[in-house]
N, C-alpha and C positions, 0 to 999 in steps of 0.2 A: 644627633650633637645636640644636650639644655646651649643657649646662652645664659649670663646672666649680669644685672649690673653693678651683684654689689662690690665689686673691685670699686669702681667710683660712684658709688652713692655719697660715700662722704665727702671728696673733695667738690660736689654737685650740690648736695646740699647748703655747705655753710653759704657758696657762690651765690646759689641760688633764693634758698627755702632762708627768710626768718621767722624772727617772731612777730608774734602769737603763739603761730602753731609749726614746734618744732616733728612738720612727718615730710617724708621722702617725696615726691610725683615722680612716679616710674609707669615705667612699660618692661613689657617680660612675656612673654614664651612657651613661656616652661615653668614647671610647678617645683621646686628648690622646697627642701630639707628644711624643719625648725621645730617650732613651737608644739606640746604635743595638740593644743588645744587654739582654733580657730571662728571666729565671729566672722562670717563674709553680708554684708549689708547692700542691695540694689536697691535705690529709688530709683521709681517707671511713675509713667504716664500718672499711675491706676490705684499703685500699688506699692508697697514698702512691702521686700522682701528679706527678713535675714536668715542665714542658714547661717547653721553650727557643728564643725566638724572637728574631730578628734583623731590622731596621726598616730601611728603607730610603724613600727620597720626602719631601715637603712633607706639599700637602693631601690630596693622594693616594697615598698611601704601601701599598708593596710591603709583606710581607709576609714573611719566610720563614722555616717548619718546624728548626730547624737539630739537635733532639734530643727527645728523649723518654724516659720510665719510670714503665714502671709496677710496682709494687715492694707484694710481700704484707704485707700485717701480720694481723697477731691477734687477733680480733673483740672481745677487749677492753676494746682499746689506749685503746679512744674506750665515752666510757657518757655518750650524751645531748647529743654535742655535742662535745661536753668529754673532752681528753686525762686520761683515768683510771691510764694506767700510763704513767709518763712515758719511763723508763730503754726503754720497748718499742717508744716511737716515734720516742727518739733512733736506736735499732741502729733500724730500716727507713728511717731517712729517710737520717743515714751508707749505706747499703748501696744506700740510689737513687740515690747522689751520686756513690757509685764505677760503679756499671755506667753510668750517666747520661756519666760522663769528659771532664766540664765546667772550663774554671776562670772559669767565669759566678760572683761571689759576690751580684749585688746581686738577691733576692726579695722578689716579694708576696703576701704568705700575706693566709689569710681566717677570719674562724668564721659559722659557719653563724645562719643567718635568729634560731632561737632561743636564740640568745644574745647574743639583739644587739635591742635594745626601739626599733621607728621611731613614733613618731607627728609625722601631716603636722597645724603650725602658722598661723597669720598672727600675720605684724607687720609695721607701720608700714613702707608705702612711704620711700625715702629718708632710708635712718640712716647715718649715718655710721660708719665698721667697727666701731668701740669699741663706741660706743653697739648695734650689730646683737650684735654677739658679746656685750656684759649683756644685750639682750633676750633669744638664743636659750639663750642659760643661765639669768636666772628662768624664762624658759616652762618649760624644762625640768624643774625643780630639782618643780612643780608635779604633773613624772609621771611622777617616777625610784622605783623604793622603796626606791633607797641613798643614801647620801650623795652630794652628787658629790662630792669627793675621794676616789671607792673608785671610779669609772668614769672610763672618756675617751668625752669625747662630739664631735660633727662634725654635720652641717650640712649640706645642700645649699636651695641655690635653687629652687625648682621653679618659679614663674614669677610672675606678679601674678596676687592668688584670686578665682576664681572670686565672683561677686556681691558683690565686697566690693572698689569699688570705692579706691585711697588705702589696698591694705596688699597685700606677698605673702606670694603658700606658699610658706612650709621643711617640710623635708622634716630628721626628729632621725634620727640614730640611737647610739648608747647603751647600749653593753656596759658592763659590771664589769672591773676595773683585772688580777686575778687569773686571766679565759680570755683578755687579749689580751697578760699577759704571757708565759704557758704557753706559747703559739704562739711567740713570738719566745724564749721560753728554749730550744724546741725548735731554732730555726734558730741561733743563734747557738751551739750545743750542735754546729754540724756546721760552724760556721765560716762561717759564709752572716750577710748586713747586710739587717733586714726594711727595703723600703722602705715602704712600705705594708698597711697591715692593714687588709682590705676587707671586704664582706659575701657570701659564697658564692653567694648566687643572685640578689645585683645583676649580680656580674661573672658569673655564666654570663649576664642578661637579654644584659646589655650586648654583648656578640659572636655572641649567638643573636639578636638584633634584626637586628646589623650583616649578617649572615650570612642572614636572610630578607631585606629589600632587595636583595644581590646577587643572589638567588638564582630570588624568585618573581617572578612578569610581574608587569610595573608595582611593582615594586619589595614586594611583598606589600600596596599600598596602602589602608589604607581592609574590609582581612583583618583578619577573629579567628582567630589562631594559638598552637593551642595546641601549651605542649612540655611534654611525659609522660617526666619523669628517671625511670629505672627505676631506688631504687637496690639496696643488699643489704637495708636494713631497710623501709625508706620510700619512696614513689611522690611525684615531690613536680608537681603542674599548676601552672603558670602557664599564665594565657588572658596574651594582648597585641593588643593595635590600635594599629599606627603606632607603633610600637617599646615600647608604656606596658605597662604592666601595670594585666590592671583584671581579672583573679580572681586569687587563688592559695589551691590547700588539698593539704598532706596525707591520702594513705592508708596505712593501714599493714599496706601488702602490699610484696614487694618477693622480690630471688634467694634469701633468705635461705631464702624457701621453698621453689626447687626446691631447693635442695641437701638442706635437712631430709631432704625424700620422695624425692634419692636416699639417704641415709641409713636408710632406714627400709626403698623397696625392696631393699636389695638390699646388704646389712647392710654400712655402709663405715662409720670414724669420718669428722670433722665432714672434718678437713682433705683425707684422701683424697679423700671428695666432692665438694668443693673442688676437685681436681689430676681427678681421670674428670672433673669438668665442663669443666675448663679448659681438656684433652684428649683428649675426646672417646672416651676407653678403656673407657663405660660399654655393658652387653648387650641389642644387637638391640630387645629389650623395652622401653629406654628412654623411645622416641620415640611408640611410645600408650599408652602405661602411665604415665609419670609425666613426660611435656615437652605432648602434649600438652594437658592433663588443666591443667595451669601455664600454657600458653600463653588458655585460654580462660578461664581465672581471669582473669589477666589485661584479656583485654580486656569480659568484665562490668566489674571493677572501673575501667578507662576508663570505659566505657556508660556508667555509674554515677554517674561525676563531669562526661560531661557534661553527661546532664539533670539536676543537680543546679544546675548551671551556668547555664543555660535558666531552670530555677524560682525562679533567684537574683535573676535578673540582665537584665536591660532585653533583652541576646540571644535571639535568639532562635539563630542559626547558629552553629556552625563550619571555617571554610571550607579548614584546613588541621592534622594533629595532624600535630610529629615527638617522635620516638622517641629520649630519650638512654641514660646510663648502660649497666651490663654487660651488664642483661641485651637489648636493644635489637637486636643484633644476630643474634638465635636464629631461626635460618630460623623463615621464616611467621608473622613476629609480626605482622608490620607488615598483612600480608594479612587477617592472623583479624578486625586491631583494626578495622583499614577496615571490613570484613564487618558489627563485629556495633557498629557508632554510624557506619556510613554515611557517614563522611568522608576525602578522603583524606590518607593517610599512609604518611611514609617516617622512614625512618635521619639521623636527622641530619650530617652533611659538612661539617663546617668549612674546614675545605683545597681545598677543591675551589680555589680563588681562593689562594691562596696558590701563590710555590715552594717547595719539598720539598729537601731536601737527598740527597741521593745518596747517602749514608750508610744511607735510610730505607728500608723494603720498604715498597713501598706495597701490595701488598699484606695483611701484617699493618699497617700502619695502615689501612688503610677498619674491619678489626677492631677497631681499640682504639681511632678519632673520637668515638665517643661515650659513654665516660668519658673524655676530657682533653675536657670542655667547659668545665668551672671552670677549672684549669690552665690552657689558653687563653685567656681572658678574661683571670686573672691578669695572662699575660705581658703579653698588651697594654694591661691595667691600668697596666704599673708601667712604660710609654713618658710620664711626664711630663716636660717643661722645667726642666731646673735654674732 
């Protein structure tokens, strides 16, 4: 069953969302229906990704990938997930929009989970809407280390509270207003209108869960599935069971280590190393001296994370590993990880069940798809009933 916050958005936005930005800070695990086109904007450590989707149909919608773009960005533009160099981010987003060539102005953005405080609480069942909002605000004030007028808050009812009859389990999400407003200011500077501010990991989880349901036998029912996102600085492990996250962990490992090693081995600047890595213009020795050791290290990190998952949870097996992020398409990486972990491993492919615009080159999309997970999830997240 899909859960939505739409019933509670109006009062929350009136209480917590003040001008100058009339948007909603929102969390949602479902992908609801609505507007015909939407743009997802993912601001990450090394690039900005834009994905434009259209949608048709009702209960079983068909999505179409209209356009996408990946625009490189200076590595110091973000710091710990927050915007560090506003001008650089603004310019990067404007370049991306120019390349994308869309007229779409409605966008969905997100904060990283590190900028969001999440907490599961219990509240009495059967409360009226106003009473529920008041109860959530009161509970939230106990866990938030900031004044309530300095934060944006939203919540999602997860269902009946286990072992607590007559109570509901509710997920809180709280973010400092300055973090939200920085993201929105970037969009406004590019002439965009932010419809929803989501959480990056939850948007990626939602679209990934849908992909698992469509692509694995029996919809992946009762299978433990790990999403391993290898980013520039951090590798994020999210283990799911039937669409619910049962374990998350961040590893201090990412594609920047590969770029750094390229710099050291071939005496290149950071920019030249990144360009050569992307374009495949490195010397022949790169494969054995740099790339293979990096892949072995990545596999070892994933294997250690899997063992930690086994020892710290009730689960003794991961059935599937899916790779996303910029390093996911490195030739041979999925085989090395599969061999090291003993777990079936493959690269995320979100677009198998989507229609693809003729303007998009299928071969390039296959290379780029693993880094579009969050942007695609955000675009889907924007199809909200008005």
